[in-house]
DOKOL-959291 format. One record per residue (C-alpha): residue in one letter; x, z, y. Coordinates in steps of 0.2 Angstrom, whole numbers, plus 2048, in hexadecimal, padded with zeros to 3 digits. Last residue first. Example, Ala and Ser with C-alpha at 12.3 -4.5 7.8 and 13.67 -1.06 7.14 Angstrom:
<nodes>
node aa=s	east=844	up=824	north=7FB
node aa=a	east=83E	up=827	north=7EA
</nodes>
This chain:
<nodes>
node aa=x	east=861	up=7D5	north=926
node aa=x	east=86D	up=7E0	north=91B
node aa=x	east=877	up=7E7	north=92A
node aa=x	east=868	up=7E7	north=936
node aa=x	east=85D	up=7F1	north=92A
node aa=x	east=86C	up=7FC	north=927
node aa=x	east=86E	up=800	north=939
node aa=x	east=85B	up=803	north=93B
node aa=x	east=85A	up=80F	north=92D
node aa=x	east=869	up=819	north=933
node aa=x	east=862	up=81A	north=945
node aa=x	east=851	up=81F	north=93E
node aa=x	east=858	up=82D	north=933
node aa=x	east=862	up=834	north=942
node aa=x	east=853	up=834	north=94D
node aa=x	east=849	up=83D	north=941
node aa=x	east=83A	up=834	north=939
node aa=x	east=828	up=839	north=93B
node aa=x	east=81B	up=83A	north=92D
node aa=x	east=808	up=83E	north=930
node aa=x	east=802	up=82F	north=939
node aa=x	east=7EF	up=830	north=936
node aa=x	east=7E4	up=821	north=934
node aa=x	east=7D4	up=825	north=92B
node aa=x	east=7CF	up=821	north=919
node aa=x	east=7BD	up=827	north=914
node aa=x	east=7BB	up=837	north=90B
node aa=x	east=7C0	up=841	north=919
node aa=x	east=7CC	up=84F	north=914
node aa=x	east=7DA	up=84A	north=920
node aa=x	east=7CE	up=84E	north=92E
node aa=x	east=7CB	up=860	north=927
node aa=x	east=7DD	up=865	north=92C
node aa=x	east=7E9	up=869	north=91E
node aa=x	east=7EE	up=87B	north=91E
node aa=x	east=7E0	up=880	north=912
node aa=x	east=7E8	up=874	north=905
node aa=x	east=7F7	up=880	north=904
node aa=x	east=7ED	up=88F	north=8FE
node aa=x	east=7E4	up=885	north=8F1
node aa=x	east=7F3	up=87B	north=8EB
node aa=x	east=7FE	up=88B	north=8EA
node aa=x	east=7F0	up=893	north=8E0
node aa=x	east=7EF	up=884	north=8D4
node aa=x	east=802	up=885	north=8D2
node aa=x	east=801	up=897	north=8CE
node aa=x	east=7F4	up=894	north=8C1
node aa=x	east=7FF	up=887	north=8B9
node aa=x	east=80E	up=893	north=8B7
node aa=x	east=81C	up=891	north=8C4
node aa=x	east=82C	up=888	north=8C0
node aa=x	east=83C	up=892	north=8C1
node aa=x	east=849	up=88B	north=8CC
node aa=x	east=85A	up=888	north=8C5
node aa=x	east=856	up=87D	north=8B6
node aa=x	east=865	up=875	north=8AF
node aa=x	east=867	up=862	north=8AF
node aa=x	east=876	up=862	north=8BB
node aa=x	east=86D	up=86D	north=8C7
node aa=x	east=85A	up=86C	north=8C5
node aa=x	east=84C	up=872	north=8D0
node aa=x	east=852	up=872	north=8E2
node aa=x	east=844	up=872	north=8EF
node aa=x	east=83D	up=863	north=8F9
node aa=x	east=830	up=869	north=905
node aa=x	east=83A	up=871	north=914
node aa=x	east=82F	up=87C	north=91F
node aa=x	east=830	up=87B	north=932
node aa=x	east=830	up=888	north=940
node aa=x	east=83F	up=880	north=948
node aa=x	east=845	up=86F	north=941
node aa=x	east=851	up=870	north=932
node aa=x	east=863	up=86B	north=936
node aa=x	east=868	up=859	north=931
node aa=x	east=872	up=857	north=921
node aa=x	east=863	up=852	north=916
node aa=x	east=85F	up=843	north=921
node aa=x	east=84E	up=846	north=929
node aa=x	east=83B	up=843	north=926
node aa=x	east=830	up=84D	north=930
node aa=x	east=81E	up=852	north=92B
node aa=x	east=810	up=855	north=936
node aa=x	east=804	up=862	north=93D
node aa=x	east=7FD	up=86C	north=92F
node aa=x	east=7F3	up=87B	north=934
node aa=x	east=7FB	up=88C	north=938
node aa=x	east=7F0	up=88E	north=947
node aa=x	east=7FF	up=88B	north=953
node aa=x	east=802	up=87B	north=94B
node aa=x	east=80C	up=878	north=93B
node aa=x	east=81C	up=86E	north=936
node aa=x	east=821	up=868	north=925
node aa=x	east=833	up=862	north=922
node aa=x	east=838	up=855	north=916
node aa=x	east=84A	up=853	north=911
node aa=x	east=854	up=843	north=90F
node aa=x	east=863	up=83C	north=906
node aa=x	east=867	up=82B	north=90D
node aa=x	east=85D	up=81B	north=911
node aa=x	east=84A	up=819	north=915
node aa=x	east=843	up=80C	north=90A
node aa=x	east=83C	up=7FB	north=90F
node aa=x	east=82E	up=7F3	north=904
node aa=x	east=824	up=7E9	north=910
node aa=x	east=831	up=7DB	north=911
node aa=x	east=841	up=7DF	north=908
node aa=x	east=84D	up=7EB	north=910
node aa=x	east=851	up=7F7	north=902
node aa=x	east=85E	up=804	north=909
node aa=x	east=86D	up=80D	north=902
node aa=x	east=877	up=81B	north=90A
node aa=x	east=889	up=81D	north=904
node aa=x	east=88C	up=82E	north=8FC
node aa=x	east=891	up=827	north=8EB
node aa=x	east=881	up=81D	north=8EB
node aa=x	east=873	up=822	north=8F6
node aa=x	east=860	up=81D	north=8F8
node aa=x	east=85C	up=816	north=8E7
node aa=x	east=84A	up=814	north=8E5
node aa=x	east=83C	up=81B	north=8DA
node aa=x	east=82A	up=815	north=8DE
node aa=x	east=819	up=81C	north=8DF
node aa=x	east=80C	up=810	north=8E4
node aa=x	east=7FD	up=818	north=8DC
node aa=x	east=7F0	up=810	north=8D0
node aa=x	east=7DE	up=813	north=8CB
node aa=x	east=7D5	up=810	north=8DC
node aa=x	east=7C3	up=814	north=8DB
node aa=x	east=7C4	up=819	north=8C9
node aa=x	east=7D1	up=827	north=8CB
node aa=x	east=7D2	up=825	north=8B8
node aa=x	east=7D0	up=837	north=8B3
node aa=x	east=7C5	up=83A	north=8C2
node aa=x	east=7B8	up=82C	north=8C2
node aa=x	east=7B7	up=82D	north=8AF
node aa=x	east=7B3	up=83F	north=8AE
node aa=x	east=7AC	up=84B	north=8BA
node aa=x	east=7A1	up=85A	north=8B4
node aa=x	east=799	up=862	north=8C3
node aa=x	east=793	up=874	north=8C4
node aa=x	east=785	up=87D	north=8CD
node aa=x	east=779	up=86F	north=8D1
node aa=x	east=76B	up=875	north=8DD
node aa=x	east=76A	up=865	north=8E8
node aa=x	east=76D	up=86A	north=8FA
node aa=x	east=76D	up=858	north=900
node aa=x	east=77F	up=859	north=907
node aa=x	east=784	up=860	north=8F6
node aa=x	east=77D	up=851	north=8EC
node aa=x	east=783	up=844	north=8F8
node aa=x	east=795	up=84C	north=8F7
node aa=x	east=794	up=84C	north=8E4
node aa=x	east=790	up=839	north=8E4
node aa=x	east=79E	up=836	north=8F0
node aa=x	east=7AB	up=840	north=8E7
node aa=x	east=7A8	up=839	north=8D6
node aa=x	east=79B	up=83B	north=8C9
node aa=x	east=799	up=82F	north=8BA
node aa=x	east=78B	up=839	north=8B2
node aa=x	east=78D	up=84C	north=8B2
node aa=x	east=783	up=85A	north=8B9
node aa=x	east=782	up=86D	north=8B4
node aa=x	east=773	up=878	north=8B9
node aa=x	east=776	up=88A	north=8B7
node aa=x	east=769	up=896	north=8B0
node aa=x	east=768	up=8A6	north=8BA
node aa=x	east=757	up=8A2	north=8C2
node aa=x	east=74F	up=8A0	north=8B1
node aa=x	east=73F	up=8A9	north=8B6
node aa=x	east=733	up=89B	north=8B0
node aa=x	east=730	up=895	north=8C2
node aa=x	east=743	up=895	north=8C5
node aa=x	east=746	up=88A	north=8B6
node aa=x	east=739	up=87D	north=8BA
node aa=x	east=73E	up=87D	north=8CD
node aa=x	east=750	up=87B	north=8C8
node aa=x	east=74C	up=86C	north=8BC
node aa=x	east=742	up=863	north=8CA
node aa=x	east=750	up=864	north=8D6
node aa=x	east=75D	up=860	north=8C9
node aa=x	east=753	up=850	north=8C4
node aa=x	east=751	up=849	north=8D5
node aa=x	east=763	up=84B	north=8DA
node aa=x	east=76A	up=846	north=8C9
node aa=x	east=760	up=836	north=8C9
node aa=x	east=763	up=831	north=8B7
node aa=x	east=770	up=837	north=8AB
node aa=x	east=77A	up=846	north=8A5
node aa=x	east=770	up=855	north=8AA
node aa=x	east=777	up=866	north=8A2
node aa=x	east=76E	up=876	north=8A0
node aa=x	east=775	up=888	north=8A2
node aa=x	east=77B	up=898	north=89C
node aa=x	east=76D	up=89D	north=890
node aa=x	east=765	up=8AE	north=88F
node aa=x	east=75D	up=8AC	north=8A0
node aa=x	east=74D	up=8A6	north=898
node aa=x	east=74E	up=89E	north=887
node aa=x	east=73D	up=896	north=889
node aa=x	east=743	up=88E	north=899
node aa=x	east=74D	up=882	north=88F
node aa=x	east=73D	up=879	north=889
node aa=x	east=738	up=877	north=89A
node aa=x	east=749	up=870	north=89F
node aa=x	east=747	up=863	north=891
node aa=x	east=736	up=85E	north=898
node aa=x	east=73E	up=85B	north=8A8
node aa=x	east=74C	up=851	north=8A1
node aa=x	east=742	up=846	north=896
node aa=x	east=74B	up=83F	north=886
node aa=x	east=75D	up=843	north=885
node aa=x	east=75E	up=84A	north=897
node aa=x	east=75E	up=85D	north=892
node aa=x	east=770	up=861	north=88C
node aa=x	east=76F	up=874	north=889
node aa=x	east=77D	up=880	north=88E
node aa=x	east=77E	up=88E	north=882
node aa=x	east=78B	up=89C	north=885
node aa=x	east=77D	up=8AA	north=884
node aa=x	east=779	up=8A5	north=872
node aa=x	east=786	up=899	north=86A
node aa=x	east=780	up=898	north=858
node aa=x	east=76D	up=89C	north=85A
node aa=x	east=76D	up=893	north=86B
node aa=x	east=773	up=883	north=863
node aa=x	east=766	up=884	north=855
node aa=x	east=758	up=888	north=862
node aa=x	east=75D	up=87A	north=86E
node aa=x	east=75E	up=86D	north=85F
node aa=x	east=74D	up=874	north=859
node aa=x	east=746	up=871	north=86B
node aa=x	east=74B	up=85F	north=86B
node aa=x	east=741	up=85C	north=85B
node aa=x	east=746	up=851	north=84C
node aa=x	east=758	up=858	north=84D
node aa=x	east=768	up=84D	north=84D
node aa=x	east=762	up=845	north=85E
node aa=x	east=766	up=855	north=867
node aa=x	east=777	up=856	north=860
node aa=x	east=77A	up=843	north=863
node aa=x	east=776	up=846	north=876
node aa=x	east=786	up=84F	north=876
node aa=x	east=789	up=862	north=878
node aa=x	east=790	up=86F	north=885
node aa=x	east=7A2	up=86F	north=889
node aa=x	east=7B1	up=87A	north=88F
node aa=x	east=7C3	up=87B	north=88F
node aa=x	east=7CC	up=888	north=89A
node aa=x	east=7DD	up=881	north=8A0
node aa=x	east=7EA	up=88C	north=897
node aa=x	east=7F7	up=87E	north=898
node aa=x	east=7FA	up=879	north=886
node aa=x	east=7EB	up=881	north=87D
node aa=x	east=7DF	up=87D	north=88B
node aa=x	east=7E6	up=86C	north=88F
node aa=x	east=7E5	up=868	north=87C
node aa=x	east=7D3	up=86C	north=87C
node aa=x	east=7CE	up=85F	north=88A
node aa=x	east=7BC	up=863	north=891
node aa=x	east=7C4	up=86A	north=8A0
node aa=x	east=7C3	up=879	north=8AC
node aa=x	east=7C2	up=880	north=8BD
node aa=x	east=7C8	up=871	north=8C8
node aa=x	east=7D3	up=876	north=8D7
node aa=x	east=7E0	up=869	north=8D9
node aa=x	east=7EC	up=870	north=8CC
node aa=x	east=7DE	up=86F	north=8C0
node aa=x	east=7DB	up=85D	north=8C3
node aa=x	east=7ED	up=859	north=8BF
node aa=x	east=7ED	up=863	north=8AF
node aa=x	east=7DD	up=85B	north=8A9
node aa=x	east=7E3	up=84A	north=8AD
node aa=x	east=7F3	up=84E	north=8A4
node aa=x	east=7E9	up=852	north=894
node aa=x	east=7DE	up=842	north=895
node aa=x	east=7EE	up=837	north=899
node aa=x	east=7F4	up=83E	north=888
node aa=x	east=7E5	up=837	north=87F
node aa=x	east=7E7	up=827	north=887
node aa=x	east=7DF	up=81D	north=896
node aa=x	east=7D3	up=82B	north=89A
node aa=x	east=7C1	up=827	north=896
node aa=x	east=7BE	up=833	north=888
node aa=x	east=7C9	up=840	north=891
node aa=x	east=7C0	up=840	north=8A1
node aa=x	east=7B5	up=850	north=8A2
node aa=x	east=7BE	up=85A	north=8AF
node aa=x	east=7B3	up=869	north=8B4
node aa=x	east=7AF	up=86E	north=8C6
node aa=x	east=7A6	up=87E	north=8CA
node aa=x	east=79F	up=87D	north=8DB
node aa=x	east=7A4	up=887	north=8EB
node aa=x	east=7B1	up=87B	north=8F3
node aa=x	east=7A7	up=86B	north=8EE
node aa=x	east=7AC	up=85E	north=8FB
node aa=x	east=7BF	up=863	north=8FB
node aa=x	east=7BF	up=866	north=8E8
node aa=x	east=7BA	up=853	north=8E6
node aa=x	east=7C8	up=84D	north=8F1
node aa=x	east=7D4	up=858	north=8E9
node aa=x	east=7CF	up=851	north=8D8
node aa=x	east=7D4	up=840	north=8DE
node aa=x	east=7E5	up=846	north=8E4
node aa=x	east=7E8	up=84F	north=8D4
node aa=x	east=7E3	up=83F	north=8CA
node aa=x	east=7EF	up=834	north=8D4
node aa=x	east=7FD	up=841	north=8D4
node aa=x	east=7FC	up=843	north=8C1
node aa=x	east=7FD	up=830	north=8BE
node aa=x	east=80B	up=82C	north=8CA
node aa=x	east=815	up=83B	north=8C6
node aa=x	east=816	up=839	north=8B3
node aa=x	east=818	up=826	north=8B3
node aa=x	east=824	up=826	north=8C1
node aa=x	east=82F	up=833	north=8B9
node aa=x	east=82F	up=82A	north=8A8
node aa=x	east=834	up=81A	north=8B0
node aa=x	east=842	up=820	north=8BB
node aa=x	east=84C	up=82C	north=8B0
node aa=x	east=858	up=81F	north=8A9
node aa=x	east=85E	up=81A	north=8BB
node aa=x	east=863	up=82C	north=8BF
node aa=x	east=86C	up=82E	north=8AE
node aa=x	east=876	up=81E	north=8AF
node aa=x	east=87A	up=821	north=8C2
node aa=x	east=881	up=832	north=8BF
node aa=x	east=878	up=83F	north=8C9
node aa=x	east=86B	up=841	north=8D6
node aa=x	east=858	up=841	north=8D5
node aa=x	east=84C	up=844	north=8E4
node aa=x	east=83A	up=847	north=8E1
node aa=x	east=82B	up=848	north=8EE
node aa=x	east=834	up=83C	north=8FA
node aa=x	east=828	up=839	north=909
node aa=x	east=824	up=826	north=90B
node aa=x	east=812	up=829	north=909
node aa=x	east=80A	up=83B	north=90C
node aa=x	east=80B	up=84C	north=904
node aa=x	east=800	up=85A	north=8FE
node aa=x	east=808	up=867	north=8F4
node aa=x	east=801	up=86C	north=8E3
node aa=x	east=811	up=86B	north=8DA
node aa=x	east=81F	up=870	north=8E5
node aa=x	east=82A	up=862	north=8ED
node aa=x	east=839	up=85D	north=8E3
node aa=x	east=84C	up=85E	north=8E1
node aa=x	east=854	up=859	north=8D1
node aa=x	east=867	up=859	north=8CD
node aa=x	east=86A	up=84F	north=8BD
node aa=x	east=874	up=853	north=8AE
node aa=x	east=868	up=849	north=8A2
node aa=x	east=86F	up=84A	north=891
node aa=x	east=878	up=83D	north=886
node aa=x	east=884	up=842	north=879
node aa=x	east=87D	up=836	north=86B
node aa=x	east=87B	up=829	north=879
node aa=x	east=88D	up=829	north=87F
node aa=x	east=897	up=82B	north=86F
node aa=x	east=892	up=81E	north=861
node aa=x	east=885	up=814	north=86B
node aa=x	east=88E	up=811	north=87B
node aa=x	east=89F	up=813	north=871
node aa=x	east=89A	up=802	north=869
node aa=x	east=89E	up=7F9	north=879
node aa=x	east=88F	up=7EF	north=87F
node aa=x	east=891	up=7DC	north=87C
node aa=x	east=883	up=7DB	north=86E
node aa=x	east=877	up=7E6	north=879
node aa=x	east=86A	up=7D8	north=87C
node aa=x	east=869	up=7D5	north=869
node aa=x	east=860	up=7E6	north=866
node aa=x	east=867	up=7EE	north=856
node aa=x	east=871	up=7FC	north=860
node aa=x	east=861	up=800	north=869
node aa=x	east=857	up=805	north=859
node aa=x	east=867	up=80D	north=852
node aa=x	east=867	up=819	north=861
node aa=x	east=855	up=81D	north=861
node aa=x	east=856	up=822	north=84E
node aa=x	east=866	up=82C	north=850
node aa=x	east=85E	up=835	north=85E
node aa=x	east=860	up=833	north=871
node aa=x	east=85A	up=842	north=87B
node aa=x	east=84D	up=848	north=887
node aa=x	east=84C	up=85B	north=889
node aa=x	east=851	up=860	north=89A
node aa=x	east=84C	up=850	north=8A4
node aa=x	east=83C	up=84F	north=89A
node aa=x	east=836	up=860	north=89C
node aa=x	east=83A	up=860	north=8AF
node aa=x	east=830	up=850	north=8B1
node aa=x	east=821	up=858	north=8A8
node aa=x	east=822	up=867	north=8B3
node aa=x	east=823	up=85C	north=8C3
node aa=x	east=812	up=853	north=8BF
node aa=x	east=808	up=856	north=8CF
node aa=x	east=80A	up=852	north=8E1
node aa=x	east=7F9	up=851	north=8EB
node aa=x	east=7F6	up=842	north=8F6
node aa=x	east=7F0	up=840	north=908
node aa=x	east=7E4	up=835	north=912
node aa=x	east=7DC	up=82C	north=903
node aa=x	east=7CF	up=81F	north=905
node aa=x	east=7D7	up=812	north=8FA
node aa=x	east=7E8	up=818	north=8F3
node aa=x	east=7F5	up=81D	north=900
node aa=x	east=805	up=814	north=902
node aa=x	east=817	up=813	north=8FD
node aa=x	east=817	up=823	north=8F2
node aa=x	east=828	up=82B	north=8EF
node aa=x	east=836	up=82E	north=8E3
node aa=x	east=847	up=82F	north=8EA
node aa=x	east=857	up=82A	north=8E1
node aa=x	east=869	up=830	north=8E3
node aa=x	east=877	up=828	north=8DA
node aa=x	east=888	up=82F	north=8D4
node aa=x	east=895	up=824	north=8CB
node aa=x	east=8A5	up=82E	north=8CE
node aa=x	east=8A0	up=83C	north=8C3
node aa=x	east=89B	up=82F	north=8B6
node aa=x	east=8AD	up=829	north=8B4
node aa=x	east=8B2	up=818	north=8B9
node aa=x	east=8C0	up=80F	north=8AF
node aa=x	east=8BB	up=7FE	north=8B4
node aa=x	east=8B6	up=7F7	north=8A3
node aa=x	east=8AE	up=808	north=89E
node aa=x	east=8A4	up=809	north=8AF
node aa=x	east=89E	up=7F7	north=8AD
node aa=x	east=899	up=7FA	north=89B
node aa=x	east=890	up=80A	north=89F
node aa=x	east=887	up=803	north=8AE
node aa=x	east=882	up=7F4	north=8A3
node aa=x	east=87B	up=7FF	north=895
node aa=x	east=871	up=809	north=8A2
node aa=x	east=86A	up=7F9	north=8A9
node aa=x	east=865	up=7F3	north=898
node aa=x	east=85D	up=804	north=895
node aa=x	east=853	up=804	north=8A5
node aa=x	east=84E	up=7F2	north=8A2
node aa=x	east=845	up=7F8	north=892
node aa=x	east=838	up=801	north=89C
node aa=x	east=837	up=814	north=897
node aa=x	east=830	up=81F	north=88A
node aa=x	east=840	up=81D	north=881
node aa=x	east=846	up=82E	north=884
node aa=x	east=836	up=834	north=87C
node aa=x	east=83B	up=82D	north=86B
node aa=x	east=83E	up=83E	north=863
node aa=x	east=82E	up=845	north=86B
node aa=x	east=825	up=839	north=85F
node aa=x	east=819	up=82C	north=866
node aa=x	east=80A	up=82C	north=85B
node aa=x	east=802	up=81D	north=852
node aa=x	east=806	up=824	north=841
node aa=x	east=80B	up=812	north=83B
node aa=x	east=803	up=80C	north=82C
node aa=x	east=80C	up=80A	north=81C
node aa=x	east=807	up=7FB	north=811
node aa=x	east=800	up=800	north=800
</nodes>
């Protein structure tokens, strides 16, 4: 019988979770250095990871994914299997055997890493991560870092928009079944939790990250029984006060009437289809008339920030929202233009000068300034060797030194708390659901002069 692949990516192969050209460049750098007797300590590159522009209707972004970046940079290795896989690739036929026999078996990322704190809000063209170290290592890290940061930042930013317009509601992430892979579902739960969500439907996110997993029932559970009331009675017998009944399988209002027979002994009811505004109002009235004023109403069904805002603005009595597809895929704009660019090589500033994709050269720091009320005023991008502006806060913090952790990463609950406290400092104008034009990033004079001089040099 033919063997079927397991279909899973082994942790042993995680170093190869990258674009192939990262490996060809790494091999080329190795070969060049070998032939020219250049040691790794004399081949130092600095890259910055930043977002070029906002997704649609965004006025700020929320940084997420740092913990997974650190895990990768401190644990990824080449195994015998991955090395032999690469050795057999015809493209590497001119690479010296020592690359496979000595360099890759002993490979370990020995990079310096600076980063913003997870949960921080930021803006385009601000470095959120800086990587410095041997060129081969710094280059090889690119794809994995972009994949992790782009996705989690995208989802966290979407979740933040939803939390902004529903500050007092229970928000649950329900997107696993529509996320772009099982692993994406896990990290969508993590990113949304950072931005203030209360829980998730994803069980792995609970066991791995401690995000409370919760759920009710599917329509199939109701349909399994000949009568809707029997399905409710069966479920209640097993889960008693934790029961949340799905009431829209046949007739939402009649489903609510049946749920009212349980009084306040059940936790809630869920509506997953139809006109949520109309149904929720009728259901609340039915429940209250039957003395079920403590029973919560949970709503789902392709919810997003605009639909939830309409529900809240109309005073609809919904207590909790389950947000799935729209959140886990950031459906209104499912990509983010995060990039990873070389900004210095062996202490020489580098610039990309192509049209619409210019980069700011040199190693930089981001400083945040606040007004007299403690609210965000603007960010200032400077060269790293410039003095800090008065009454400012530097945003890039040292995390790794030569691949070793030097700053303890906070627990996820602490990251969420930081986000919650930090986002209060962002003026309400930025939280508008429609895009507005706000210039939030300023450049120091020294950085501007360097940028202009290199633009002229490479024009």
